[in-house]
LOBA-420940 format. One record per residue (C-alpha): residue in one letter; residue number from 1; x, y, z. Coordinates in Angstrom, 2 decimals. Layout:
N
<atom rest="a" nr="NUM" east="X" north="Y" up="Z"/>
...
This chain:
335
<atom rest="m" nr="1" east="5.89" north="6.32" up="-10.15"/>
<atom rest="e" nr="2" east="4.51" north="7.03" up="-6.68"/>
<atom rest="k" nr="3" east="5.19" north="10.43" up="-5.12"/>
<atom rest="f" nr="4" east="4.61" north="9.24" up="-1.56"/>
<atom rest="l" nr="5" east="4.75" north="5.99" up="0.37"/>
<atom rest="s" nr="6" east="1.82" north="4.77" up="2.39"/>
<atom rest="v" nr="7" east="2.02" north="2.50" up="5.41"/>
<atom rest="y" nr="8" east="0.62" north="-0.35" up="3.34"/>
<atom rest="q" nr="9" east="-0.73" north="-0.89" up="-0.15"/>
<atom rest="h" nr="10" east="-2.33" north="-3.74" up="-2.04"/>
<atom rest="p" nr="11" east="-4.40" north="-4.17" up="-5.22"/>
<atom rest="t" nr="12" east="-8.04" north="-3.15" up="-4.91"/>
<atom rest="t" nr="13" east="-11.23" north="-3.12" up="-6.97"/>
<atom rest="t" nr="14" east="-12.18" north="-0.37" up="-9.41"/>
<atom rest="v" nr="15" east="-15.93" north="0.12" up="-9.74"/>
<atom rest="f" nr="16" east="-17.48" north="1.18" up="-13.07"/>
<atom rest="i" nr="17" east="-20.99" north="2.64" up="-13.34"/>
<atom rest="d" nr="18" east="-22.36" north="3.18" up="-16.84"/>
<atom rest="d" nr="19" east="-25.76" north="2.68" up="-18.46"/>
<atom rest="n" nr="20" east="-24.01" north="1.46" up="-21.63"/>
<atom rest="q" nr="21" east="-23.75" north="-2.31" up="-21.17"/>
<atom rest="r" nr="22" east="-21.66" north="-2.71" up="-24.32"/>
<atom rest="f" nr="23" east="-19.03" north="-0.40" up="-22.85"/>
<atom rest="l" nr="24" east="-19.04" north="-2.31" up="-19.55"/>
<atom rest="d" nr="25" east="-18.70" north="-5.63" up="-21.38"/>
<atom rest="s" nr="26" east="-15.76" north="-4.29" up="-23.40"/>
<atom rest="l" nr="27" east="-13.74" north="-3.57" up="-20.26"/>
<atom rest="s" nr="28" east="-12.94" north="-7.26" up="-19.81"/>
<atom rest="f" nr="29" east="-10.76" north="-7.27" up="-22.93"/>
<atom rest="q" nr="30" east="-9.77" north="-3.60" up="-23.23"/>
<atom rest="l" nr="31" east="-8.68" north="-2.85" up="-19.66"/>
<atom rest="d" nr="32" east="-5.35" north="-3.96" up="-18.18"/>
<atom rest="p" nr="33" east="-6.08" north="-7.53" up="-16.98"/>
<atom rest="r" nr="34" east="-4.37" north="-6.76" up="-13.68"/>
<atom rest="i" nr="35" east="-6.89" north="-4.05" up="-12.82"/>
<atom rest="a" nr="36" east="-9.61" north="-5.86" up="-10.89"/>
<atom rest="h" nr="37" east="-12.97" north="-4.28" up="-11.61"/>
<atom rest="k" nr="38" east="-16.66" north="-4.62" up="-10.89"/>
<atom rest="t" nr="39" east="-19.31" north="-3.16" up="-13.20"/>
<atom rest="f" nr="40" east="-22.81" north="-1.81" up="-12.61"/>
<atom rest="q" nr="41" east="-25.43" north="-0.58" up="-15.03"/>
<atom rest="n" nr="42" east="-27.70" north="0.46" up="-12.15"/>
<atom rest="a" nr="43" east="-26.37" north="3.40" up="-10.12"/>
<atom rest="g" nr="44" east="-28.44" north="2.57" up="-7.04"/>
<atom rest="e" nr="45" east="-27.09" north="-0.98" up="-6.87"/>
<atom rest="a" nr="46" east="-23.56" north="0.34" up="-7.27"/>
<atom rest="i" nr="47" east="-23.95" north="2.85" up="-4.44"/>
<atom rest="t" nr="48" east="-25.26" north="0.13" up="-2.13"/>
<atom rest="w" nr="49" east="-22.36" north="-2.21" up="-2.98"/>
<atom rest="i" nr="50" east="-19.69" north="0.48" up="-2.59"/>
<atom rest="r" nr="51" east="-21.04" north="1.57" up="0.78"/>
<atom rest="e" nr="52" east="-21.11" north="-1.99" up="2.08"/>
<atom rest="a" nr="53" east="-17.65" north="-2.83" up="0.74"/>
<atom rest="s" nr="54" east="-16.23" north="0.40" up="2.19"/>
<atom rest="r" nr="55" east="-17.75" north="-0.40" up="5.59"/>
<atom rest="n" nr="56" east="-16.19" north="-3.85" up="5.49"/>
<atom rest="a" nr="57" east="-12.80" north="-2.35" up="4.64"/>
<atom rest="a" nr="58" east="-13.10" north="0.25" up="7.41"/>
<atom rest="g" nr="59" east="-14.00" north="-2.46" up="9.91"/>
<atom rest="r" nr="60" east="-10.66" north="-4.12" up="9.20"/>
<atom rest="g" nr="61" east="-8.77" north="-0.85" up="9.65"/>
<atom rest="l" nr="62" east="-5.84" north="-0.17" up="11.94"/>
<atom rest="s" nr="63" east="-6.68" north="0.71" up="15.52"/>
<atom rest="i" nr="64" east="-4.91" north="3.66" up="17.12"/>
<atom rest="e" nr="65" east="-5.40" north="4.04" up="20.87"/>
<atom rest="v" nr="66" east="-4.80" north="7.38" up="22.58"/>
<atom rest="s" nr="67" east="-4.54" north="7.52" up="26.37"/>
<atom rest="y" nr="68" east="-3.11" north="9.96" up="28.90"/>
<atom rest="d" nr="69" east="-0.14" north="9.90" up="31.24"/>
<atom rest="e" nr="70" east="-1.50" north="8.19" up="34.36"/>
<atom rest="q" nr="71" east="1.21" north="9.62" up="36.61"/>
<atom rest="v" nr="72" east="0.15" north="13.22" up="36.08"/>
<atom rest="l" nr="73" east="-3.43" north="12.57" up="34.88"/>
<atom rest="s" nr="74" east="-2.91" north="15.08" up="32.11"/>
<atom rest="l" nr="75" east="-4.44" north="15.04" up="28.66"/>
<atom rest="e" nr="76" east="-1.58" north="17.30" up="27.61"/>
<atom rest="r" nr="77" east="0.71" north="14.27" up="27.84"/>
<atom rest="r" nr="78" east="-1.12" north="11.83" up="25.63"/>
<atom rest="v" nr="79" east="0.28" north="8.42" up="24.78"/>
<atom rest="v" nr="80" east="-0.39" north="6.87" up="21.38"/>
<atom rest="s" nr="81" east="-0.42" north="3.08" up="21.11"/>
<atom rest="v" nr="82" east="-0.44" north="1.19" up="17.81"/>
<atom rest="d" nr="83" east="-0.04" north="-2.54" up="17.28"/>
<atom rest="l" nr="84" east="2.20" north="-2.33" up="14.22"/>
<atom rest="e" nr="85" east="2.11" north="-6.07" up="13.57"/>
<atom rest="q" nr="86" east="-1.52" north="-5.70" up="12.52"/>
<atom rest="i" nr="87" east="-0.28" north="-3.80" up="9.46"/>
<atom rest="y" nr="88" east="1.47" north="-6.67" up="7.73"/>
<atom rest="r" nr="89" east="-1.07" north="-9.19" up="9.01"/>
<atom rest="r" nr="90" east="-3.63" north="-7.52" up="6.77"/>
<atom rest="v" nr="91" east="-2.19" north="-9.75" up="4.07"/>
<atom rest="m" nr="92" east="-3.95" north="-12.69" up="5.71"/>
<atom rest="n" nr="93" east="-7.36" north="-11.20" up="4.84"/>
<atom rest="p" nr="94" east="-8.47" north="-12.72" up="1.50"/>
<atom rest="q" nr="95" east="-11.11" north="-9.97" up="1.08"/>
<atom rest="r" nr="96" east="-8.58" north="-7.13" up="0.93"/>
<atom rest="f" nr="97" east="-8.65" north="-6.98" up="-2.87"/>
<atom rest="l" nr="98" east="-12.39" north="-6.17" up="-2.82"/>
<atom rest="t" nr="99" east="-11.74" north="-2.78" up="-1.23"/>
<atom rest="p" nr="100" east="-13.23" north="-0.16" up="-3.60"/>
<atom rest="s" nr="101" east="-10.49" north="2.43" up="-4.05"/>
<atom rest="v" nr="102" east="-11.53" north="4.06" up="-7.35"/>
<atom rest="l" nr="103" east="-14.96" north="4.73" up="-8.83"/>
<atom rest="v" nr="104" east="-15.35" north="5.43" up="-12.55"/>
<atom rest="v" nr="105" east="-18.79" north="6.81" up="-13.39"/>
<atom rest="d" nr="106" east="-20.41" north="8.14" up="-16.55"/>
<atom rest="y" nr="107" east="-21.95" north="11.59" up="-16.24"/>
<atom rest="a" nr="108" east="-24.92" north="11.14" up="-18.58"/>
<atom rest="m" nr="109" east="-27.10" north="8.35" up="-17.19"/>
<atom rest="p" nr="110" east="-30.93" north="8.23" up="-17.12"/>
<atom rest="q" nr="111" east="-31.42" north="7.17" up="-13.49"/>
<atom rest="m" nr="112" east="-28.86" north="9.37" up="-11.76"/>
<atom rest="n" nr="113" east="-26.12" north="11.46" up="-13.32"/>
<atom rest="g" nr="114" east="-22.48" north="11.00" up="-12.40"/>
<atom rest="v" nr="115" east="-22.29" north="14.09" up="-10.20"/>
<atom rest="a" nr="116" east="-25.26" north="12.89" up="-8.13"/>
<atom rest="v" nr="117" east="-23.60" north="9.49" up="-7.71"/>
<atom rest="c" nr="118" east="-20.39" north="11.11" up="-6.48"/>
<atom rest="e" nr="119" east="-22.38" north="13.33" up="-4.10"/>
<atom rest="a" nr="120" east="-24.09" north="10.25" up="-2.67"/>
<atom rest="l" nr="121" east="-20.68" north="8.67" up="-2.04"/>
<atom rest="g" nr="122" east="-18.96" north="11.88" up="-0.96"/>
<atom rest="s" nr="123" east="-18.28" north="10.71" up="2.59"/>
<atom rest="l" nr="124" east="-16.43" north="7.58" up="1.45"/>
<atom rest="p" nr="125" east="-12.67" north="7.48" up="0.88"/>
<atom rest="c" nr="126" east="-12.77" north="6.01" up="-2.64"/>
<atom rest="k" nr="127" east="-11.39" north="8.25" up="-5.38"/>
<atom rest="k" nr="128" east="-13.72" north="9.29" up="-8.19"/>
<atom rest="i" nr="129" east="-13.25" north="9.60" up="-11.96"/>
<atom rest="m" nr="130" east="-16.08" north="10.88" up="-14.14"/>
<atom rest="f" nr="131" east="-16.57" north="10.22" up="-17.85"/>
<atom rest="t" nr="132" east="-17.99" north="13.15" up="-19.80"/>
<atom rest="g" nr="133" east="-18.95" north="14.11" up="-23.32"/>
<atom rest="q" nr="134" east="-17.52" north="17.26" up="-24.88"/>
<atom rest="a" nr="135" east="-20.56" north="19.27" up="-23.81"/>
<atom rest="d" nr="136" east="-20.21" north="18.19" up="-20.17"/>
<atom rest="d" nr="137" east="-16.70" north="19.50" up="-19.50"/>
<atom rest="k" nr="138" east="-17.92" north="22.53" up="-17.54"/>
<atom rest="v" nr="139" east="-20.01" north="20.28" up="-15.30"/>
<atom rest="a" nr="140" east="-16.94" north="18.12" up="-14.66"/>
<atom rest="i" nr="141" east="-14.73" north="21.14" up="-13.92"/>
<atom rest="d" nr="142" east="-17.27" north="22.48" up="-11.43"/>
<atom rest="a" nr="143" east="-17.52" north="19.05" up="-9.77"/>
<atom rest="f" nr="144" east="-13.73" north="18.85" up="-9.56"/>
<atom rest="n" nr="145" east="-13.47" north="22.32" up="-8.01"/>
<atom rest="l" nr="146" east="-16.10" north="21.35" up="-5.45"/>
<atom rest="g" nr="147" east="-14.11" north="18.24" up="-4.51"/>
<atom rest="l" nr="148" east="-16.83" north="15.86" up="-5.71"/>
<atom rest="i" nr="149" east="-14.52" north="14.14" up="-8.20"/>
<atom rest="d" nr="150" east="-10.76" north="13.68" up="-8.38"/>
<atom rest="h" nr="151" east="-10.37" north="13.39" up="-12.16"/>
<atom rest="f" nr="152" east="-12.44" north="13.49" up="-15.34"/>
<atom rest="l" nr="153" east="-11.98" north="12.10" up="-18.83"/>
<atom rest="t" nr="154" east="-13.69" north="12.72" up="-22.15"/>
<atom rest="k" nr="155" east="-15.23" north="9.42" up="-23.14"/>
<atom rest="n" nr="156" east="-14.78" north="9.83" up="-26.91"/>
<atom rest="d" nr="157" east="-11.04" north="10.51" up="-26.62"/>
<atom rest="h" nr="158" east="-9.28" north="7.86" up="-28.75"/>
<atom rest="a" nr="159" east="-6.72" north="7.29" up="-25.96"/>
<atom rest="v" nr="160" east="-9.25" north="7.32" up="-23.13"/>
<atom rest="l" nr="161" east="-8.46" north="3.78" up="-21.91"/>
<atom rest="d" nr="162" east="-4.75" north="4.56" up="-21.66"/>
<atom rest="h" nr="163" east="-5.52" north="7.71" up="-19.68"/>
<atom rest="l" nr="164" east="-7.97" north="5.76" up="-17.57"/>
<atom rest="a" nr="165" east="-5.39" north="3.11" up="-16.63"/>
<atom rest="v" nr="166" east="-2.96" north="5.83" up="-15.53"/>
<atom rest="g" nr="167" east="-5.68" north="7.59" up="-13.55"/>
<atom rest="i" nr="168" east="-6.75" north="4.40" up="-11.78"/>
<atom rest="r" nr="169" east="-3.19" north="3.61" up="-10.69"/>
<atom rest="t" nr="170" east="-2.45" north="7.18" up="-9.60"/>
<atom rest="l" nr="171" east="-5.66" north="7.55" up="-7.61"/>
<atom rest="g" nr="172" east="-5.30" north="4.04" up="-6.19"/>
<atom rest="n" nr="173" east="-1.95" north="5.07" up="-4.74"/>
<atom rest="a" nr="174" east="-3.47" north="8.30" up="-3.40"/>
<atom rest="f" nr="175" east="-6.25" north="6.27" up="-1.74"/>
<atom rest="f" nr="176" east="-3.73" north="4.40" up="0.42"/>
<atom rest="v" nr="177" east="-1.70" north="7.52" up="1.18"/>
<atom rest="d" nr="178" east="-4.87" north="9.17" up="2.51"/>
<atom rest="q" nr="179" east="-5.95" north="6.05" up="4.41"/>
<atom rest="s" nr="180" east="-2.68" north="5.78" up="6.31"/>
<atom rest="s" nr="181" east="-1.81" north="9.48" up="6.68"/>
<atom rest="t" nr="182" east="-2.53" north="9.71" up="10.43"/>
<atom rest="l" nr="183" east="-0.57" north="6.59" up="11.29"/>
<atom rest="k" nr="184" east="2.26" north="7.62" up="8.99"/>
<atom rest="e" nr="185" east="2.61" north="10.96" up="10.77"/>
<atom rest="l" nr="186" east="2.84" north="9.19" up="14.12"/>
<atom rest="l" nr="187" east="5.44" north="6.71" up="12.88"/>
<atom rest="g" nr="188" east="7.50" north="9.35" up="11.10"/>
<atom rest="r" nr="189" east="8.39" north="10.89" up="14.43"/>
<atom rest="q" nr="190" east="9.91" north="7.59" up="15.55"/>
<atom rest="s" nr="191" east="12.02" north="5.24" up="13.43"/>
<atom rest="h" nr="192" east="10.31" north="5.22" up="10.04"/>
<atom rest="s" nr="193" east="11.67" north="8.36" up="8.42"/>
<atom rest="f" nr="194" east="12.12" north="6.58" up="5.09"/>
<atom rest="l" nr="195" east="8.35" north="6.81" up="4.61"/>
<atom rest="f" nr="196" east="8.77" north="10.55" up="4.03"/>
<atom rest="d" nr="197" east="11.90" north="10.43" up="1.89"/>
<atom rest="p" nr="198" east="11.27" north="10.96" up="-1.87"/>
<atom rest="v" nr="199" east="14.54" north="9.21" up="-2.76"/>
<atom rest="m" nr="200" east="13.44" north="6.10" up="-0.88"/>
<atom rest="t" nr="201" east="10.00" north="6.36" up="-2.46"/>
<atom rest="d" nr="202" east="11.63" north="6.32" up="-5.90"/>
<atom rest="l" nr="203" east="13.86" north="3.36" up="-4.96"/>
<atom rest="i" nr="204" east="10.94" north="1.33" up="-3.66"/>
<atom rest="g" nr="205" east="8.94" north="2.09" up="-6.79"/>
<atom rest="r" nr="206" east="11.76" north="0.74" up="-8.95"/>
<atom rest="l" nr="207" east="12.07" north="-2.39" up="-6.82"/>
<atom rest="r" nr="208" east="8.33" north="-3.02" up="-7.09"/>
<atom rest="k" nr="209" east="8.53" north="-2.82" up="-10.86"/>
<atom rest="q" nr="210" east="11.69" north="-4.94" up="-11.09"/>
<atom rest="y" nr="211" east="10.41" north="-7.78" up="-8.89"/>
<atom rest="d" nr="212" east="6.69" north="-7.53" up="-9.66"/>
<atom rest="f" nr="213" east="5.83" north="-6.65" up="-6.06"/>
<atom rest="v" nr="214" east="2.10" north="-5.87" up="-6.01"/>
<atom rest="e" nr="215" east="1.65" north="-5.45" up="-2.24"/>
<atom rest="y" nr="216" east="3.70" north="-3.94" up="0.56"/>
<atom rest="y" nr="217" east="3.24" north="-3.50" up="4.30"/>
<atom rest="l" nr="218" east="5.28" north="-1.65" up="6.91"/>
<atom rest="f" nr="219" east="7.30" north="-4.11" up="8.98"/>
<atom rest="l" nr="220" east="8.25" north="-3.47" up="12.59"/>
<atom rest="n" nr="221" east="11.15" north="-5.66" up="13.66"/>
<atom rest="p" nr="222" east="13.40" north="-5.19" up="11.83"/>
<atom rest="t" nr="223" east="12.25" north="-1.90" up="10.33"/>
<atom rest="g" nr="224" east="11.41" north="-2.18" up="6.67"/>
<atom rest="l" nr="225" east="8.75" north="-3.15" up="4.16"/>
<atom rest="l" nr="226" east="7.28" north="-6.58" up="3.56"/>
<atom rest="f" nr="227" east="6.57" north="-7.13" up="-0.14"/>
<atom rest="f" nr="228" east="4.43" north="-9.76" up="-1.85"/>
<atom rest="d" nr="229" east="4.67" north="-10.45" up="-5.55"/>
<atom rest="f" nr="230" east="1.80" north="-11.29" up="-7.91"/>
<atom rest="h" nr="231" east="1.85" north="-14.93" up="-6.79"/>
<atom rest="g" nr="232" east="2.08" north="-14.16" up="-3.06"/>
<atom rest="t" nr="233" east="5.79" north="-14.82" up="-2.48"/>
<atom rest="p" nr="234" east="7.03" north="-12.66" up="0.43"/>
<atom rest="t" nr="235" east="10.24" north="-10.62" up="0.44"/>
<atom rest="l" nr="236" east="11.38" north="-8.48" up="3.36"/>
<atom rest="m" nr="237" east="13.22" north="-5.25" up="2.60"/>
<atom rest="v" nr="238" east="15.20" north="-4.51" up="5.74"/>
<atom rest="i" nr="239" east="15.96" north="-0.77" up="6.00"/>
<atom rest="e" nr="240" east="18.49" north="0.56" up="8.50"/>
<atom rest="t" nr="241" east="19.78" north="4.05" up="9.18"/>
<atom rest="e" nr="242" east="23.38" north="4.74" up="10.11"/>
<atom rest="a" nr="243" east="22.33" north="4.67" up="13.77"/>
<atom rest="g" nr="244" east="20.76" north="1.24" up="13.29"/>
<atom rest="m" nr="245" east="23.89" north="-0.10" up="11.62"/>
<atom rest="l" nr="246" east="25.98" north="1.25" up="14.48"/>
<atom rest="a" nr="247" east="23.74" north="-0.51" up="17.00"/>
<atom rest="h" nr="248" east="24.27" north="-3.84" up="15.20"/>
<atom rest="f" nr="249" east="28.03" north="-3.27" up="15.12"/>
<atom rest="e" nr="250" east="28.22" north="-2.45" up="18.82"/>
<atom rest="a" nr="251" east="26.08" north="-5.46" up="19.78"/>
<atom rest="a" nr="252" east="28.29" north="-7.85" up="17.78"/>
<atom rest="r" nr="253" east="31.51" north="-6.26" up="19.03"/>
<atom rest="d" nr="254" east="30.46" north="-6.25" up="22.68"/>
<atom rest="a" nr="255" east="29.36" north="-9.89" up="22.42"/>
<atom rest="g" nr="256" east="32.73" north="-10.90" up="21.02"/>
<atom rest="g" nr="257" east="31.26" north="-11.78" up="17.64"/>
<atom rest="p" nr="258" east="33.26" north="-13.19" up="14.70"/>
<atom rest="a" nr="259" east="35.84" north="-10.80" up="13.28"/>
<atom rest="g" nr="260" east="34.33" north="-10.93" up="9.78"/>
<atom rest="l" nr="261" east="30.90" north="-9.96" up="11.09"/>
<atom rest="v" nr="262" east="32.21" north="-7.16" up="13.29"/>
<atom rest="a" nr="263" east="34.38" north="-5.74" up="10.50"/>
<atom rest="g" nr="264" east="31.57" north="-5.92" up="7.96"/>
<atom rest="l" nr="265" east="29.14" north="-4.17" up="10.28"/>
<atom rest="e" nr="266" east="31.66" north="-1.50" up="11.22"/>
<atom rest="a" nr="267" east="32.28" north="-0.76" up="7.54"/>
<atom rest="m" nr="268" east="28.51" north="-0.88" up="6.91"/>
<atom rest="q" nr="269" east="29.11" north="-3.34" up="4.09"/>
<atom rest="i" nr="270" east="26.77" north="-6.08" up="5.32"/>
<atom rest="l" nr="271" east="23.22" north="-5.92" up="6.61"/>
<atom rest="p" nr="272" east="21.93" north="-8.49" up="9.11"/>
<atom rest="f" nr="273" east="18.46" north="-9.92" up="9.57"/>
<atom rest="f" nr="274" east="18.75" north="-11.89" up="12.80"/>
<atom rest="s" nr="275" east="15.26" north="-13.31" up="12.46"/>
<atom rest="d" nr="276" east="15.37" north="-15.29" up="15.70"/>
<atom rest="t" nr="277" east="16.93" north="-12.76" up="18.07"/>
<atom rest="g" nr="278" east="16.86" north="-9.29" up="16.51"/>
<atom rest="m" nr="279" east="20.50" north="-8.62" up="17.37"/>
<atom rest="y" nr="280" east="23.65" north="-10.76" up="17.36"/>
<atom rest="v" nr="281" east="23.98" north="-13.41" up="20.08"/>
<atom rest="d" nr="282" east="26.62" north="-16.09" up="20.67"/>
<atom rest="a" nr="283" east="24.40" north="-18.85" up="19.29"/>
<atom rest="i" nr="284" east="24.72" north="-17.30" up="15.83"/>
<atom rest="e" nr="285" east="28.54" north="-17.34" up="15.83"/>
<atom rest="d" nr="286" east="29.07" north="-20.31" up="13.50"/>
<atom rest="s" nr="287" east="26.32" north="-19.39" up="11.04"/>
<atom rest="w" nr="288" east="26.29" north="-15.59" up="11.00"/>
<atom rest="q" nr="289" east="26.77" north="-15.47" up="7.21"/>
<atom rest="a" nr="290" east="23.32" north="-17.06" up="6.76"/>
<atom rest="y" nr="291" east="21.78" north="-14.02" up="8.43"/>
<atom rest="c" nr="292" east="23.56" north="-11.35" up="6.38"/>
<atom rest="l" nr="293" east="23.49" north="-9.88" up="2.88"/>
<atom rest="p" nr="294" east="25.57" north="-7.17" up="1.21"/>
<atom rest="a" nr="295" east="24.26" north="-3.78" up="2.30"/>
<atom rest="q" nr="296" east="22.89" north="-1.58" up="-0.48"/>
<atom rest="h" nr="297" east="23.25" north="2.14" up="0.15"/>
<atom rest="c" nr="298" east="20.67" north="4.83" up="-0.61"/>
<atom rest="q" nr="299" east="21.53" north="8.49" up="-0.07"/>
<atom rest="g" nr="300" east="18.29" north="10.27" up="0.68"/>
<atom rest="q" nr="301" east="17.57" north="12.83" up="3.36"/>
<atom rest="q" nr="302" east="19.90" north="10.62" up="5.39"/>
<atom rest="d" nr="303" east="21.92" north="7.48" up="4.70"/>
<atom rest="y" nr="304" east="19.87" north="4.31" up="4.39"/>
<atom rest="f" nr="305" east="21.17" north="0.75" up="4.11"/>
<atom rest="w" nr="306" east="18.94" north="-1.97" up="2.75"/>
<atom rest="a" nr="307" east="18.76" north="-5.54" up="1.47"/>
<atom rest="l" nr="308" east="16.06" north="-7.96" up="0.30"/>
<atom rest="f" nr="309" east="15.64" north="-11.09" up="2.45"/>
<atom rest="d" nr="310" east="13.45" north="-14.16" up="2.16"/>
<atom rest="l" nr="311" east="10.87" north="-14.10" up="4.95"/>
<atom rest="p" nr="312" east="10.91" north="-17.09" up="7.35"/>
<atom rest="c" nr="313" east="7.62" north="-18.99" up="7.24"/>
<atom rest="r" nr="314" east="6.96" north="-18.53" up="10.94"/>
<atom rest="y" nr="315" east="6.21" north="-14.81" up="10.46"/>
<atom rest="l" nr="316" east="2.98" north="-15.65" up="8.63"/>
<atom rest="p" nr="317" east="0.31" north="-17.77" up="10.32"/>
<atom rest="g" nr="318" east="-0.87" north="-19.43" up="7.12"/>
<atom rest="p" nr="319" east="-0.88" north="-19.48" up="3.31"/>
<atom rest="i" nr="320" east="-1.35" north="-16.25" up="1.37"/>
<atom rest="y" nr="321" east="-4.31" north="-15.64" up="-0.92"/>
<atom rest="s" nr="322" east="-2.39" north="-13.92" up="-3.70"/>
<atom rest="y" nr="323" east="-3.55" north="-11.36" up="-6.22"/>
<atom rest="a" nr="324" east="-3.07" north="-13.98" up="-8.92"/>
<atom rest="d" nr="325" east="-5.49" north="-16.25" up="-7.03"/>
<atom rest="f" nr="326" east="-8.00" north="-13.42" up="-6.70"/>
<atom rest="l" nr="327" east="-7.93" north="-12.50" up="-10.40"/>
<atom rest="s" nr="328" east="-8.24" north="-16.17" up="-11.36"/>
<atom rest="d" nr="329" east="-11.29" north="-16.60" up="-9.13"/>
<atom rest="l" nr="330" east="-12.75" north="-13.35" up="-10.47"/>
<atom rest="l" nr="331" east="-12.43" north="-14.59" up="-14.04"/>
<atom rest="k" nr="332" east="-14.08" north="-17.92" up="-13.17"/>
<atom rest="r" nr="333" east="-17.08" north="-16.12" up="-11.64"/>
<atom rest="r" nr="334" east="-17.57" north="-14.13" up="-14.85"/>
<atom rest="q" nr="335" east="-17.55" north="-17.19" up="-17.09"/>
């Protein structure tokens, strides 16, 4: 289970570097089939590929603009501008799954040992796992203490592949937490406090497992998370605080909305997703039930109300290249 939420997360590629070709070949049938991976026997080729793939991923990153208050011409009053819609639109990039988030490298290789490989890639954000033999544990511990690697495993451990799968998932999550930490801090001071709430993190982790959600992206209006399952089907988790629920109630009441809607909002028993307008308007009067679902309650650091809605097609400019599509294409290329 994740300890922290990131602003977005999607499946990525794990890179293996090992001079043992038999071991690399065995990964195709021993590793979890949902862990996309790329293998290299040559360390130099791997370093080149990882650097290029990391540059491509960074080039598609989120832009944060910082300016100053023009009225007082003061840098002490800086203004931060972020186009939040670019977060969930990352799902339209079919290359997103090629992002190298975790590197798994053998220590004992003839061309370049694992520590040297990790040093060469030290400036990149990918997390690093090193395979060692029993005699290499001290080397791995020193590399870990120096921050060159994030985890190490003994290769001849009978349960090494189980431990490896756990390590890949844990470090893959940490990769996205690190990648979005600056933006998350900025958003947390506004209306996205659920990103920092461990109770909400636990809830979202359970929902991902229950519905096979493999990707999620912060959504702006309404506030929430946009999920995609293995086959690319979108689901919007609308998340409101008590203040947000009160705003919906007051808008419906002041507009003379239907009694059932007003009462449900006042009691915080229903959650709306007015996809066309954002808030209640008279045009919705006869069909308001189509915009509402029962509100689920989560008691975290504050009260949260949530529901899972189908996402209207107009929010996405085209078809989604799903993780299932990616893995299928990956398998075809290997055959």
